[in-house]
C-alpha positions as CSV (number, residue, x, y, z in Angstrom):
1,X,-31.6,-76.1,-12.5
2,X,-31.1,-75.9,-8.8
3,X,-27.3,-75.4,-9.2
4,X,-27.9,-72.2,-11.0
5,X,-30.3,-70.8,-8.3
6,X,-27.5,-69.3,-6.1
7,X,-25.9,-67.6,-9.2
8,X,-29.2,-66.1,-10.2
9,X,-29.9,-65.0,-6.7
10,X,-26.4,-63.3,-6.5
11,X,-26.9,-61.6,-9.9
12,X,-30.3,-60.3,-8.8
13,X,-28.9,-59.0,-5.5
14,X,-26.0,-57.2,-7.3
15,X,-28.5,-55.7,-9.8
16,X,-30.7,-54.5,-7.0
17,X,-27.7,-52.9,-5.2
18,X,-26.6,-51.2,-8.3
19,X,-30.1,-49.8,-8.9
20,X,-30.2,-48.5,-5.3
21,X,-26.8,-46.8,-5.7
22,X,-27.9,-45.1,-8.9
23,X,-31.1,-43.9,-7.2
24,X,-29.1,-42.6,-4.2
25,X,-26.5,-40.8,-6.4
26,X,-29.3,-39.3,-8.5
27,X,-31.0,-38.0,-5.4
28,X,-27.7,-36.7,-4.0
29,X,-27.1,-34.7,-7.2
30,X,-30.4,-33.0,-6.7
31,X,-29.4,-31.8,-3.2
32,X,-28.0,-28.2,-3.1
33,X,-24.7,-27.5,-1.5
34,X,-24.6,-23.7,-1.3
35,X,-23.3,-22.4,2.0
36,X,-25.2,-19.1,1.4
37,X,-28.6,-20.7,0.6
38,X,-30.7,-21.3,3.7
39,X,-32.6,-24.1,1.8
40,X,-29.4,-26.2,1.5
41,X,-28.5,-28.8,4.1
42,X,-25.0,-27.4,4.5
43,X,-26.1,-23.7,4.9
44,X,-23.8,-21.8,7.1
45,X,-25.0,-18.3,8.2
46,X,-21.4,-17.3,9.1
47,X,-19.8,-18.5,5.8
48,X,-17.7,-15.8,4.2
49,X,-18.1,-13.4,7.2
50,X,-15.2,-12.0,9.2
51,X,-15.0,-10.1,12.5
52,X,-14.8,-6.3,12.4
53,X,-11.4,-5.6,10.8
54,X,-9.8,-2.3,9.8
55,X,-8.5,-2.0,6.2
56,X,-6.7,1.0,4.6
57,X,-6.1,2.1,1.1
58,X,-3.3,4.5,0.8
59,X,-1.9,6.2,-2.4
60,X,-1.0,9.1,-4.5
61,X,-3.9,11.3,-5.6
62,X,-4.5,13.1,-8.9
63,X,-3.2,16.6,-8.2
64,X,-5.1,18.0,-11.2
65,X,-8.5,17.2,-9.6
66,X,-10.1,18.5,-6.4
67,X,-8.5,16.7,-3.4
68,X,-11.3,16.9,-0.9
69,X,-14.3,14.7,-1.8
70,X,-12.5,13.1,-4.7
71,X,-11.5,9.4,-4.1
72,X,-9.7,8.7,-7.3
73,X,-6.3,7.2,-6.5
74,X,-3.7,7.5,-9.3
75,X,-1.2,5.1,-7.6
76,X,-1.7,2.9,-4.6
77,X,1.6,2.5,-2.9
78,X,3.6,3.2,0.4
79,X,6.7,4.7,-1.1
80,X,6.6,8.2,-2.7
81,X,8.8,10.7,-4.3
82,X,9.7,13.4,-1.8
83,X,8.6,16.9,-2.9
84,X,11.5,19.0,-4.1
85,X,12.5,22.5,-3.1
86,X,12.4,25.6,-5.3
87,X,15.8,24.8,-6.9
88,X,13.9,23.5,-10.0
89,X,11.1,26.1,-10.3
90,X,9.8,25.5,-13.8
91,X,8.9,21.8,-14.2
92,X,9.9,20.2,-11.0
93,X,6.3,20.8,-9.8
94,X,6.5,18.1,-7.2
95,X,6.5,20.9,-4.5
96,X,3.8,18.9,-2.9
97,X,2.4,15.3,-3.0
98,X,-1.3,14.7,-2.3
99,X,-1.7,11.4,-0.5
100,X,-5.1,9.9,0.0
101,X,-6.3,7.7,2.9
102,X,-9.4,5.6,2.6
103,X,-11.1,3.1,5.1
104,X,-12.0,0.0,3.1
105,X,-14.2,-1.5,5.9
106,X,-17.8,-0.7,5.1
107,X,-20.4,0.5,7.6
108,X,-18.0,1.5,10.4
109,X,-17.3,4.5,12.6
110,X,-13.7,5.7,11.7
111,X,-11.1,7.6,13.7
112,X,-7.7,8.3,12.1
113,X,-4.5,9.5,13.7
114,X,-2.0,11.2,11.3
115,X,0.7,13.0,13.3
116,X,-1.1,15.3,15.7
117,X,-4.3,15.3,13.6
118,X,-7.4,13.3,14.3
119,X,-9.8,12.7,11.4
120,X,-13.2,11.0,11.5
121,X,-14.0,11.0,7.7
122,X,-13.8,7.6,6.0
123,X,-11.8,9.2,3.2
124,X,-9.4,12.2,3.3
125,X,-6.3,13.5,1.5
126,X,-3.4,15.6,2.7
127,X,-0.7,17.6,1.0
128,X,2.9,16.9,1.9
129,X,4.8,20.0,0.9
130,X,8.5,20.6,0.2
131,X,9.2,21.8,3.7
132,X,12.5,20.8,5.2
133,X,12.5,17.4,6.7
134,X,9.7,15.9,4.6
135,X,11.8,12.8,3.8
136,X,11.4,9.8,6.0
137,X,8.8,7.4,7.4
138,X,5.3,8.4,8.5
139,X,2.6,6.4,10.3
140,X,-1.1,6.6,9.9
141,X,-3.5,4.8,12.3
142,X,-7.1,3.8,11.6
143,X,-9.5,2.7,14.4
144,X,-12.9,1.3,13.4
145,X,-16.0,0.4,15.3
146,X,-19.3,-1.2,14.6
147,X,-21.9,-3.5,16.1
148,X,-20.3,-6.9,16.1
149,X,-22.0,-10.1,14.8
150,X,-22.0,-12.0,18.1
151,X,-23.8,-15.0,16.6
152,X,-20.8,-15.7,14.4
153,X,-18.1,-14.2,16.5
154,X,-19.1,-14.2,20.2
155,X,-15.7,-12.8,21.3
156,X,-15.7,-9.9,18.8
157,X,-15.9,-6.5,20.6
158,X,-16.6,-4.7,17.3
159,X,-13.4,-2.7,17.4
160,X,-10.1,-3.0,15.4
161,X,-7.0,-0.9,14.9
162,X,-4.6,-0.9,12.0
163,X,-1.3,1.0,11.4
164,X,0.4,1.6,8.1
165,X,3.6,3.3,7.3
166,X,4.5,5.3,4.2
167,X,7.8,6.8,3.1
168,X,9.1,9.8,1.2
169,X,12.5,9.4,-0.5
170,X,14.4,11.3,-3.2
171,X,13.3,10.1,-6.7
172,X,16.9,8.9,-7.1
173,X,16.2,6.3,-4.4
174,X,12.8,5.1,-5.6
175,X,12.7,1.3,-6.0
176,X,11.4,1.6,-9.6
177,X,14.4,3.6,-10.8
178,X,17.0,1.5,-12.6
179,X,17.9,-0.5,-15.7
180,X,15.8,-3.5,-16.9
181,X,16.1,-6.2,-19.4
182,X,12.7,-6.8,-20.9
183,X,10.9,-8.5,-23.8
184,X,8.5,-6.4,-25.8
185,X,5.3,-8.2,-27.0
186,X,5.8,-9.4,-30.5
187,X,9.6,-9.3,-30.4
188,X,12.0,-12.2,-30.3
189,X,15.0,-10.5,-28.8
190,X,15.1,-8.7,-25.4
191,X,15.8,-5.0,-25.0
192,X,17.2,-2.7,-22.3
193,X,14.9,0.0,-20.9
194,X,15.7,2.5,-18.2
195,X,13.8,4.7,-15.7
196,X,16.0,7.6,-14.6
197,X,15.7,10.9,-12.8
198,X,16.3,13.9,-15.0
199,X,17.0,17.6,-14.7
200,X,17.6,20.8,-16.7
201,X,18.9,24.1,-15.5
202,X,16.4,26.4,-17.2
203,X,13.9,26.6,-20.1
204,X,12.1,23.7,-21.7
205,X,13.4,20.2,-22.2
206,X,15.8,20.1,-25.2
207,X,18.7,17.9,-26.1
208,X,21.1,20.6,-25.0
209,X,19.9,21.2,-21.5
210,X,18.6,17.7,-20.7
211,X,20.6,15.7,-18.2
212,X,20.1,12.6,-16.1
213,X,20.4,13.3,-12.4
214,X,22.5,11.0,-10.3
215,X,22.4,12.4,-6.8
216,X,20.1,15.4,-6.8
217,X,16.4,14.6,-6.7
218,X,14.6,16.8,-9.2
219,X,11.1,15.3,-8.9
220,X,11.0,14.2,-12.5
221,X,11.7,11.0,-14.4
222,X,12.7,9.9,-17.9
223,X,11.7,6.7,-19.7
224,X,14.5,5.4,-21.9
225,X,13.7,3.1,-24.9
226,X,10.1,2.6,-23.9
227,X,9.1,2.5,-27.6
228,X,12.0,0.1,-28.3
229,X,13.5,2.7,-30.6
230,X,16.3,4.0,-28.3
231,X,14.5,7.3,-27.7
232,X,13.8,9.0,-24.4
233,X,10.6,10.6,-23.1
234,X,10.1,12.6,-19.9
235,X,7.0,12.2,-17.8
236,X,6.1,15.8,-18.7
237,X,5.8,14.7,-22.4
238,X,3.9,11.5,-21.4
239,X,2.0,13.1,-18.6
240,X,2.5,10.4,-16.1
241,X,2.6,10.2,-12.3
242,X,4.8,7.9,-10.4
243,X,5.4,6.3,-7.0
244,X,8.0,3.9,-5.6
245,X,6.6,0.9,-7.5
246,X,4.2,2.3,-10.1
247,X,4.1,4.7,-13.1
248,X,0.6,5.6,-14.2
249,X,0.1,7.3,-17.6
250,X,-2.6,9.9,-18.1
251,X,-6.0,9.0,-19.5
252,X,-6.6,10.6,-22.9
253,X,-10.4,10.5,-22.6
254,X,-10.5,12.0,-19.1
255,X,-7.5,14.3,-18.9
256,X,-6.8,15.2,-22.5
257,X,-3.3,13.7,-22.2
258,X,-1.2,11.9,-24.8
259,X,-0.6,8.6,-23.1
260,X,-2.3,6.0,-20.9
261,X,-1.5,2.7,-19.2
262,X,0.8,1.7,-16.4
263,X,4.2,0.2,-15.4
264,X,4.5,-1.8,-12.3
265,X,7.4,-3.1,-10.3
266,X,6.8,-6.3,-8.3
267,X,10.0,-7.2,-6.4
268,X,12.5,-7.2,-9.3
269,X,10.0,-7.9,-12.1
270,X,8.8,-4.9,-14.2
271,X,5.7,-5.3,-16.3
272,X,4.1,-2.7,-18.5
273,X,1.2,-2.1,-20.8
274,X,0.6,1.4,-22.1
275,X,-0.2,3.6,-25.1
276,X,2.7,5.8,-26.1
277,X,2.9,8.6,-28.6
278,X,3.7,12.3,-29.0
279,X,1.8,14.2,-31.7
280,X,4.0,17.3,-31.4
281,X,6.9,15.2,-32.6
282,X,4.6,13.4,-35.2
283,X,4.8,10.2,-33.2
284,X,1.5,8.3,-33.5
285,X,0.0,6.5,-30.6
286,X,0.7,2.8,-30.3
287,X,0.2,0.2,-27.6
288,X,3.3,-1.3,-26.0
289,X,3.6,-4.3,-23.6
290,X,6.6,-5.9,-22.0
291,X,7.9,-7.8,-19.0
292,X,11.4,-8.2,-17.6
293,X,13.7,-8.1,-14.7
294,X,15.9,-5.4,-13.0
295,X,19.6,-5.4,-13.8
296,X,20.6,-2.5,-11.6
């Protein structure tokens, strides 16, 4: 019997160790590990906080709504179609572009510099008209200030400055213009779609006076084969606004327009999800979705 005593002792010791480990693990599971909870052992009062930092949202505003006091951005971007002159008086309408600027840092004192102008509002919008020389790069500077959190950031002085540039170019030079090979949702074969500037000499858009523009910026665009039926719509018919990398369709519910959705260009990848239809031409609304790459 004595020869089994060491074995029994070893078995008892191992069993006791296993029991202790189970108890320890069970207790450990009951501990909280929330950095934001003061009751937890790993609570960190500075977790997720950052020093005072300026942040800017910049984009095209809805020109059919009041500019001052309205913070609804149609398209957030840094490249915009330059307003055109009066050569295209009827539907070229991009005689001005309303650009909005918003400080995204909460609870700070703001000071903006835009050209020779100084602005202290956290949000504002400005109209860039079709005056000669509108094309080119512009710079906006935001300076923010607030009481710093010295407990978490003892070296923070509570101030920060950020500069952003934005550019106006002819719509013939917008990055989103071009020819794309895409695959519509639900289809097996790829299709070719185009985003092109368009123009007409006078009157309404008809097949006779409708032309694609190649060098002259008209301020308008056409969407080719966006129903995958080899047809063409202008943004007047679809009531959409556009910037260098985005096309935003109107919202039926809010603006009583015949389309909604968006098209986005990210590097050379074009993705789209939108409702398209035109009741005047007896074309019912339908949802379209595709993704593809730029060919030219």
